[in-house]
N, C-alpha and C positions, 0 to 999 in steps of 0.2 A: 911497884904492882902498876900494872897501869888495865885498867879492860871497859872496856867498849859495852855495849846498847846488843854487840853477838855474843860475849858474854856467856847472858841471860838463860841462852836456849837449851845448854847443857850439854850432852854427846850424844844423846840419839838422834836416827836418824831424821829426824827433822832441826837437826840442829844450825843455829845462822840467820833465827831469825824470831824473831820475840811471835809469834803467831805462833813459831813452829814448840817452841816453851809449852806453851798456851796450850798446847794440842796434847804433847806430852803430859802436863799436870793435871789435864783431862782425861786422859789413856788412863790413868794412876788411879786416878777417883771413884772411874764407874770401875774399874780391877776391884780395888778394892772394894769398894760397894754390894758387889760384886761375890766376894769372898765372905763378905758380911751376910749377904741374906743366903750363902749356902749353908756357910756357919749353924745360922739360924735354925733354917727345915731341916741337917745334920742333927740339931740339937733336941728339934722336937721331933722329929722323928726316932731317936731315940728311950722321950721319953718313954713314948704309947709305946716302942714297946721294946722298955724292960718291964710293964705291970707284967709282965708271966714270963720269965729269964730267971736259969736256975744262976749258982753261980759262977760258973767257968763261961757263962754268957755272955755272964752280968760283964762279967773282968775284961772281956775282949768286946763287950761295944763302946764301956768308957774308955777302954783303950786307945780305941778306934776316935769317939770324938773329943782323947785327950792331945792323938798327934795331928787332929785338925784344930783344933785350940791356938796349938803351939803354934801352928806354919801360918796361923791369922796370927797371930803375937806380931812375930817375924815380920809378917809384910806390915803389920801399921806401925811397926818399927823403920822400918824400911825408909816409906812411902815418908812419916815424920823428916828424916833425915834428911831426904834428897828438898822436901817442902823446906825445909831450917836452912839449907844450902841457897836454895834461887833465892831465899830472903836475904841470904848474907850478902849473893852477889846485885843485889838486884839493889840496898843500901848502898854498897859501893861505891857502884855503877851513877845513886843518884847522888852520890857526897863528893865525887867525880867531875860530874856537870855540875853540882851546884859550885866548885870550889874553881871548875874551868869558866867557866857562864854566870858569873856572882848578878848584873841586871836584870840578866830571863828570866834567873829563876824569882828574883823580887817582882819581875814584873807577876809572872805569874801567882804571886801568893797576893799579893796586890787584886788584881785580878780573882782570887776566890775568898777570898776575905771579902772584900763588896759584891759578891754574888749572894758570897754569905748570910752578911749586913741585909740587905735588902731582902732578902727573904725573912727572916729572921722581922726585920721592923714590920713587916707588911703583918703579922701577926699580931 
């Protein structure tokens, strides 16, 4: 199984580039945050409106909120799955690159270590 950097992009309309994968992740994150804000808003509205509801109206409001909560839970699960898959792909590509090019990878690691050591030594 051979992967390259293009495999990280996923299957969306922006596939084929790392930037496309980053845009897809950002869009998913924005949609998820929007759904959570809507869920919170709807929950607050439910709390305000249920103070004067009878049994049937309250049950209907609870059911609407339950449906929205289930939808939000489904989106979180899907977003987590996508993030885990993209992370797994990134790890595989990185592993393949390091095995194919060990000396450049060692050089980068040494450079990062040197910079971190210099920054920590200043303190």
